OpenMM code with the backbone's topology and positions (N, CA, C; nanometers):
from openmm import Vec3, app, unit

residues = "UNK UNK UNK UNK UNK UNK UNK UNK UNK UNK UNK UNK UNK UNK UNK UNK UNK UNK UNK UNK UNK UNK UNK UNK UNK UNK UNK UNK UNK UNK UNK UNK UNK UNK UNK UNK UNK UNK UNK UNK UNK UNK UNK UNK UNK UNK UNK UNK UNK UNK UNK UNK UNK UNK UNK UNK UNK UNK UNK UNK UNK UNK UNK UNK UNK UNK UNK UNK UNK UNK UNK UNK UNK UNK UNK UNK UNK UNK UNK UNK UNK UNK UNK UNK UNK UNK".split()
positions = [
    Vec3(-1.0930, -1.6360, -0.0023),
    Vec3(-1.0993, -1.5585, 0.1239),
    Vec3(-0.9744, -1.4655, 0.1302),
    Vec3(-0.8931, -1.5139, 0.0932),
    Vec3(-0.7409, -1.4497, 0.0923),
    Vec3(-0.7568, -1.3382, -0.0315),
    Vec3(-0.7804, -1.3652, -0.1262),
    Vec3(-0.8225, -1.2890, -0.2287),
    Vec3(-0.8973, -1.1428, -0.2010),
    Vec3(-0.9891, -1.2018, -0.1498),
    Vec3(-1.1061, -1.0597, -0.1021),
    Vec3(-0.9995, -0.9731, 0.0302),
    Vec3(-0.9333, -1.0600, 0.0999),
    Vec3(-0.8245, -0.9490, 0.1757),
    Vec3(-0.7278, -0.8585, 0.1060),
    Vec3(-0.7064, -0.9302, -0.0257),
    Vec3(-0.5980, -0.8455, -0.0715),
    Vec3(-0.6720, -0.7469, -0.1862),
    Vec3(-0.8147, -0.7570, -0.2147),
    Vec3(-0.8701, -0.6484, -0.2993),
    Vec3(-0.9117, -0.5556, -0.1718),
    Vec3(-0.9551, -0.5720, -0.0644),
    Vec3(-0.9753, -0.4683, 0.0485),
    Vec3(-0.8451, -0.3767, 0.0483),
    Vec3(-0.7442, -0.4535, 0.0863),
    Vec3(-0.6182, -0.3557, 0.1403),
    Vec3(-0.5638, -0.2732, 0.0129),
    Vec3(-0.5362, -0.3664, -0.0840),
    Vec3(-0.5267, -0.2616, -0.2356),
    Vec3(-0.6020, -0.1852, -0.2768),
    Vec3(-0.7123, -0.1739, -0.2676),
    Vec3(-0.8226, -0.0607, -0.3090),
    Vec3(-0.7936, 0.0400, -0.2178),
    Vec3(-0.7812, -0.0072, -0.1076),
    Vec3(-0.7423, 0.1097, 0.0322),
    Vec3(-0.6306, 0.2055, -0.0145),
    Vec3(-0.5368, 0.1537, -0.0774),
    Vec3(-0.4183, 0.2232, -0.0902),
    Vec3(-0.4725, 0.3622, -0.2040),
    Vec3(-0.5370, 0.3206, -0.2671),
    Vec3(-0.5947, 0.4228, -0.3556),
    Vec3(-0.6717, 0.5182, -0.2955),
    Vec3(-0.7680, 0.4705, -0.2220),
    Vec3(-0.8809, 0.5676, -0.1322),
    Vec3(-0.7955, 0.6468, -0.0635),
    Vec3(-0.6888, 0.6106, 0.0271),
    Vec3(-0.6258, 0.6831, 0.1019),
    Vec3(-0.5464, 0.7572, 0.0284),
    Vec3(-0.5082, 0.7609, -0.0698),
    Vec3(-0.4036, 0.8652, -0.1503),
    Vec3(-0.5109, 0.9785, -0.2132),
    Vec3(-0.6214, 0.9248, -0.2391),
    Vec3(-0.6992, 1.0228, -0.2872),
    Vec3(-0.7537, 1.1103, -0.1568),
    Vec3(-0.7721, 1.0610, -0.0618),
    Vec3(-0.7848, 1.1287, 0.0481),
    Vec3(-0.6792, 1.2499, 0.1082),
    Vec3(-0.5911, 1.2009, 0.0940),
    Vec3(-0.4786, 1.2757, 0.1018),
    Vec3(-0.4547, 1.3888, 0.0227),
    Vec3(-0.5005, 1.3612, -0.1174),
    Vec3(-0.5008, 1.4770, -0.1999),
    Vec3(-0.5914, 1.5673, -0.1272),
    Vec3(-0.6983, 1.5408, -0.1020),
    Vec3(-0.8003, 1.6620, -0.0452),
    Vec3(-0.7638, 1.6721, 0.0970),
    Vec3(-0.6648, 1.6366, 0.1524),
    Vec3(-0.6124, 1.6997, 0.2965),
    Vec3(-0.6377, 1.8513, 0.3327),
    Vec3(-0.6761, 1.8616, 0.4578),
    Vec3(-0.6914, 2.0111, 0.4924),
    Vec3(-0.5805, 2.0373, 0.5630),
    Vec3(-0.4711, 1.9577, 0.6078),
    Vec3(-0.3630, 2.0185, 0.6545),
    Vec3(-0.2339, 1.9365, 0.6306),
    Vec3(-0.1367, 1.9496, 0.6588),
    Vec3(-0.0116, 1.8564, 0.6371),
    Vec3(-0.0488, 1.7365, 0.7296),
    Vec3(-0.0889, 1.7363, 0.8627),
    Vec3(-0.0522, 1.6333, 0.9519),
    Vec3(-0.2022, 1.5468, 0.8899),
    Vec3(-0.3066, 1.6011, 0.8426),
    Vec3(-0.3943, 1.5250, 0.7728),
    Vec3(-0.3180, 1.4377, 0.6761),
    Vec3(-0.2876, 1.5041, 0.5531),
    Vec3(-0.1962, 1.4562, 0.4482),
    Vec3(-0.1331, 1.3363, 0.5000),
    Vec3(-0.0481, 1.3579, 0.5913),
    Vec3(0.0743, 1.2720, 0.6587),
    Vec3(-0.0048, 1.1540, 0.6927),
    Vec3(-0.1034, 1.1708, 0.7848),
    Vec3(-0.1988, 1.0415, 0.8176),
    Vec3(-0.2391, 0.9679, 0.7147),
    Vec3(-0.3069, 1.0004, 0.6017),
    Vec3(-0.3648, 0.9544, 0.5244),
    Vec3(-0.2626, 0.8753, 0.4184),
    Vec3(-0.1296, 0.9349, 0.4132),
    Vec3(-0.0204, 0.8422, 0.3400),
    Vec3(0.0440, 0.7601, 0.4345),
    Vec3(0.0135, 0.7768, 0.5600),
    Vec3(0.0735, 0.6607, 0.6556),
    Vec3(-0.0096, 0.5375, 0.6572),
    Vec3(-0.1393, 0.5575, 0.6541),
    Vec3(-0.2372, 0.4486, 0.6360),
    Vec3(-0.2131, 0.3777, 0.5034),
    Vec3(-0.2143, 0.4703, 0.3725),
    Vec3(-0.1716, 0.3929, 0.2585),
    Vec3(-0.0528, 0.3168, 0.2520),
    Vec3(0.0560, 0.3472, 0.3360),
    Vec3(0.1619, 0.2931, 0.3359),
    Vec3(0.1491, 0.1563, 0.3946),
    Vec3(0.0914, 0.1677, 0.5065),
    Vec3(0.0453, 0.0512, 0.6098),
    Vec3(-0.0210, -0.0433, 0.4982),
    Vec3(-0.1294, 0.0034, 0.4371),
    Vec3(-0.2247, -0.1173, 0.3502),
    Vec3(-0.1090, -0.1631, 0.2316),
    Vec3(-0.0311, -0.0822, 0.1778),
    Vec3(0.0747, -0.1505, 0.1064),
    Vec3(0.1686, -0.2431, 0.1591),
    Vec3(0.1885, -0.2517, 0.2824),
    Vec3(0.2534, -0.3457, 0.3316),
    Vec3(0.1714, -0.4770, 0.3735),
    Vec3(0.0487, -0.4537, 0.4102),
    Vec3(-0.0676, -0.5558, 0.3878),
    Vec3(-0.0509, -0.6278, 0.2710),
    Vec3(-0.0681, -0.5277, 0.1859),
    Vec3(-0.0904, -0.6016, 0.0339),
    Vec3(0.0249, -0.6954, 0.0168),
    Vec3(0.1407, -0.6594, 0.0557),
    Vec3(0.2586, -0.7474, 0.0118),
    Vec3(0.2076, -0.8757, 0.0945),
    Vec3(0.2152, -0.8753, 0.2243),
    Vec3(0.1767, -0.9955, 0.3051),
    Vec3(0.0413, -1.0958, 0.2285),
    Vec3(-0.0258, -1.0209, 0.1840),
    Vec3(-0.1624, -1.1141, 0.1087),
    Vec3(-0.0761, -1.1779, 0.0065),
    Vec3(-0.0262, -1.0906, -0.0649),
    Vec3(0.0312, -1.1717, -0.1750),
    Vec3(0.1434, -1.2762, -0.1566),
    Vec3(0.2297, -1.2640, -0.0501),
    Vec3(0.3040, -1.3449, 0.0124),
    Vec3(0.2162, -1.4925, 0.0378),
    Vec3(0.1260, -1.4617, 0.1007),
    Vec3(0.0271, -1.5785, 0.1358),
    Vec3(-0.0508, -1.6380, 0.0425),
    Vec3(-0.0904, -1.5807, -0.0794),
    Vec3(-0.1693, -1.6389, -0.1831),
    Vec3(-0.0482, -1.7093, -0.2774),
    Vec3(0.0949, -1.6473, -0.2843),
    Vec3(0.2018, -1.7274, -0.3472),
    Vec3(0.2069, -1.8671, -0.2655),
    Vec3(0.2373, -1.8368, -0.1615),
    Vec3(0.2965, -1.9332, -0.0594),
    Vec3(0.1825, -2.0779, -0.0868),
    Vec3(0.0729, -2.0384, -0.0894),
    Vec3(-0.0526, -2.1592, -0.0806),
    Vec3(-0.0937, -2.1767, -0.2407),
    Vec3(-0.0020, -2.1233, -0.3311),
    Vec3(-0.0118, -2.1731, -0.4611),
    Vec3(-0.1726, -2.1223, -0.5213),
    Vec3(-0.2016, -1.9926, -0.4801),
    Vec3(-0.3279, -1.9345, -0.5411),
    Vec3(-0.2671, -1.8765, -0.6598),
    Vec3(-0.1793, -1.8104, -0.6584),
    Vec3(-0.0960, -1.7360, -0.7556),
    Vec3(0.0333, -1.8227, -0.7966),
    Vec3(0.0714, -1.8050, -0.9630),
    Vec3(0.1960, -1.8354, -0.9806),
    Vec3(0.3009, -1.7466, -0.9441),
    Vec3(0.4126, -1.7919, -0.9947),
    Vec3(0.5441, -1.7152, -0.9443),
    Vec3(0.5665, -1.6006, -1.0462),
    Vec3(0.4959, -1.5788, -1.1771),
    Vec3(0.5114, -1.4502, -1.2572),
    Vec3(0.3967, -1.3698, -1.2208),
    Vec3(0.2944, -1.3763, -1.1633),
    Vec3(0.2083, -1.3155, -1.1424),
    Vec3(0.2229, -1.2700, -0.9844),
    Vec3(0.2809, -1.3423, -0.9047),
    Vec3(0.3333, -1.2975, -0.7895),
    Vec3(0.4514, -1.1946, -0.7956),
    Vec3(0.5553, -1.2224, -0.8849),
    Vec3(0.6662, -1.1209, -0.9180),
    Vec3(0.6348, -0.9766, -0.9527),
    Vec3(0.5116, -0.9906, -1.0268),
    Vec3(0.4733, -0.8829, -1.1051),
    Vec3(0.4198, -0.7770, -1.0199),
    Vec3(0.3270, -0.8540, -0.9298),
    Vec3(0.2369, -0.7991, -0.8411),
    Vec3(0.3202, -0.7265, -0.7167),
    Vec3(0.3987, -0.8175, -0.6494),
    Vec3(0.4965, -0.7853, -0.5366),
    Vec3(0.5856, -0.7043, -0.5940),
    Vec3(0.6740, -0.6806, -0.6814),
    Vec3(0.7509, -0.5865, -0.7425),
    Vec3(0.6595, -0.4280, -0.7340),
    Vec3(0.5473, -0.4550, -0.7931),
    Vec3(0.4724, -0.3007, -0.7929),
    Vec3(0.4147, -0.2529, -0.6593),
    Vec3(0.3809, -0.3674, -0.5872),
    Vec3(0.3632, -0.3213, -0.4191),
    Vec3(0.4863, -0.2652, -0.3719),
    Vec3(0.5872, -0.3254, -0.4098),
    Vec3(0.7163, -0.3055, -0.3135),
    Vec3(0.7581, -0.1507, -0.3759),
    Vec3(0.7328, -0.1280, -0.5024),
    Vec3(0.7703, 0.0021, -0.5351),
    Vec3(0.6801, 0.1155, -0.4745),
    Vec3(0.5539, 0.0800, -0.4912),
    Vec3(0.4678, 0.1524, -0.4148),
    Vec3(0.5127, 0.1878, -0.2808),
    Vec3(0.5118, 0.0935, -0.1838),
    Vec3(0.5726, 0.1056, -0.0601),
    Vec3(0.6887, 0.2159, -0.0303),
    Vec3(0.7946, 0.1880, -0.1309),
    Vec3(0.9041, 0.2756, -0.1434),
    Vec3(0.8781, 0.4271, -0.1693),
    Vec3(0.7679, 0.4459, -0.2612),
    Vec3(0.7137, 0.5857, -0.2948),
    Vec3(0.6334, 0.6495, -0.1851),
    Vec3(0.5427, 0.5727, -0.1259),
    Vec3(0.4980, 0.6126, -0.0095),
    Vec3(0.5530, 0.6429, 0.1359),
    Vec3(0.6828, 0.5602, 0.1538),
    Vec3(0.7316, 0.5931, 0.2283),
    Vec3(0.8316, 0.6977, 0.2397),
    Vec3(0.8982, 0.7279, 0.1170),
    Vec3(0.9417, 0.8393, 0.1029),
    Vec3(0.8518, 0.9745, 0.0831),
    Vec3(0.7336, 0.9959, 0.0532),
    Vec3(0.6313, 1.0756, 0.0846),
    Vec3(0.6346, 1.0944, 0.2300),
    Vec3(0.6130, 0.9954, 0.3070),
    Vec3(0.5727, 1.0097, 0.4497),
    Vec3(0.7118, 1.0699, 0.5077),
    Vec3(0.8483, 1.0214, 0.4667),
    Vec3(0.9403, 1.0803, 0.5345),
    Vec3(0.9597, 1.2143, 0.5218),
    Vec3(0.9316, 1.2722, 0.4048),
    Vec3(0.9362, 1.4103, 0.3635),
    Vec3(0.8275, 1.5040, 0.4147),
    Vec3(0.6935, 1.4352, 0.4601),
    Vec3(0.6065, 1.5126, 0.4958),
    Vec3(0.6188, 1.5321, 0.6476),
    Vec3(0.6819, 1.4379, 0.7158),
    Vec3(0.6963, 1.4235, 0.8738),
    Vec3(0.8215, 1.5312, 0.9034),
    Vec3(0.9133, 1.5182, 0.7952),
    Vec3(1.0577, 1.6039, 0.8287),
    Vec3(0.9974, 1.7809, 0.8245),
    Vec3(0.9059, 1.7721, 0.7092),
    Vec3(0.8755, 1.9048, 0.7029),
    Vec3(0.7615, 1.9729, 0.7727),
    Vec3(0.6975, 1.8725, 0.8495),
    Vec3(0.5864, 1.9057, 0.9477),
    Vec3(0.6424, 1.9994, 1.0809),
] * unit.nanometer
topology = app.Topology()
chain = topology.addChain("A")
for resn in residues:
    res = topology.addResidue(resn, chain)
    for name in ("N", "CA", "C"):
        topology.addAtom(name, app.Element.getBySymbol(name[0]), res)
């Protein structure tokens, strides 16, 4: 069940970014990026839980967590920029 949670929040990131690309206003764009950011944080949570319960090995964890962490930083940067310019 943990892996399903990871799949759900991980795929939600891309869905919200896609919705942000079709946003009708800056506020709408910012809102969708905010949701994607929060989903990326949740993804890191589930990855940690999967690793801590030995469902994934350290190599897989490190690779996926590093990617999720980079995505968090990118989304947060976009979010800060859109909130400042709004």
